N, C-alpha and C positions, 0 to 999 in steps of 0.2 A: 456494297457500300465501299465509299471512297477511303482510301487509306490518308492519314494526317497530312502528309506532304503533298499528294497529289491534291486533296480538297482545298488547301489554301492556294495551292499555285492556279487550280481551276477558278478559284473566286476572284483571285488577282485578275487573270486573264478577262473575267467578266467585268470587272470595275475598270480595267483600262478601256475596255470596248465602249463601256457606258460612259467613261470620261471622254472619250473622243467623240461620241456622238452628241454631247452635251456642248463641246467646245464647236463643233460643225453647226449645230443650231444655233449658238450666240453668234457665230460669224454671219451666218446666213441672216439672221435678224438684225444685225449692226448695218449689212449692205442694204437692206430693205428698207431700214429706217434712215438713212443717210439721204436717199431721195436726192434732189436737187442741191442740198445744201453742201455737196461736196464740189459744186462748180461754183460757189459764191467766192468772191474774193476775200481774201483774209484780211481782217481789221489792221491798221498800222499802229506801232507801239507794241505794248505790252512785255511780258516776259518770255524767254526761252527756256523751259525745263529741260534739261538733258541728264538721262540716266548713266552714270559713270561706275567703273568698278572700282574705283579708290578716290582718294582726296589728294589733289596735286599738290606738290611742295611749294610752287610758285604758279602764276599766270604769265610770266615772263618768257616767250618763246626763246629768247636769246640766251636764258639761264639754264635752260632745262633740256636734257636729251630724251626725257619719257615721252613716249607716246601720247600718254593721257593729255598732256599740256598740249600737243599738238591738235589731238581731237577737239579739245574744248577751245582752243584759240581760232580754229577754222571757222567757227561761227561768230568770230570776234571782227577778225582782220581778214582781209582780201588781198592775196599776192598780187605782184605786177603781172607775172606770168603763171600759167599752169600747164597742164598736159592734157592734150585732147585723147580721143579714143584710141587712137594709134601712137601713144608716148611721144607725141611730137609736143616742141614748145609752143602754146598757143597765149596770146595776149588775155588777161582777164582785166586788171585794173588800166594796163597799158592799152593805147589804142593799135600801137603796132609794135614791132621788133625795134630795139634801140638804133639809133643813127651813131655811128663810131667816127671820131674824128680821124684826120689821117694819120696823126702821132699815136693813136691809141689811148690817148690820156683822157678823153672826154666822152662820155656816152649821153646821150641826149634820149628822153624816154618820153614821148609824148602820151598824156593821159586820157581816158575817155572822157568825152564831154560829161559835165555834172560832177565830175570827182574832184574833191577838194583836199 
């Protein structure tokens, strides 16, 4: 017979393995049922549901230093520039890097077509 501690550990191990099997089967079913719908274009409009770890104090990215606000607002605002895979500055809303006047006082940033 098993001792109480060993028995409960044994059953916990079996439960964990059974749980993993259920998750694997559910994932396989989801992939199988997805079919060609995964290739369909997403509809325009609608709502974006984001799971966050907390409630932000503000949604103003200039008034907060919290990472949570930055994470949320990345889905609302696009920056003029971002970083590429090698951490080099790359245009995002901008079409190219800014043109700087000879006196260094005026920066002209051309925007991508369609950006308002």
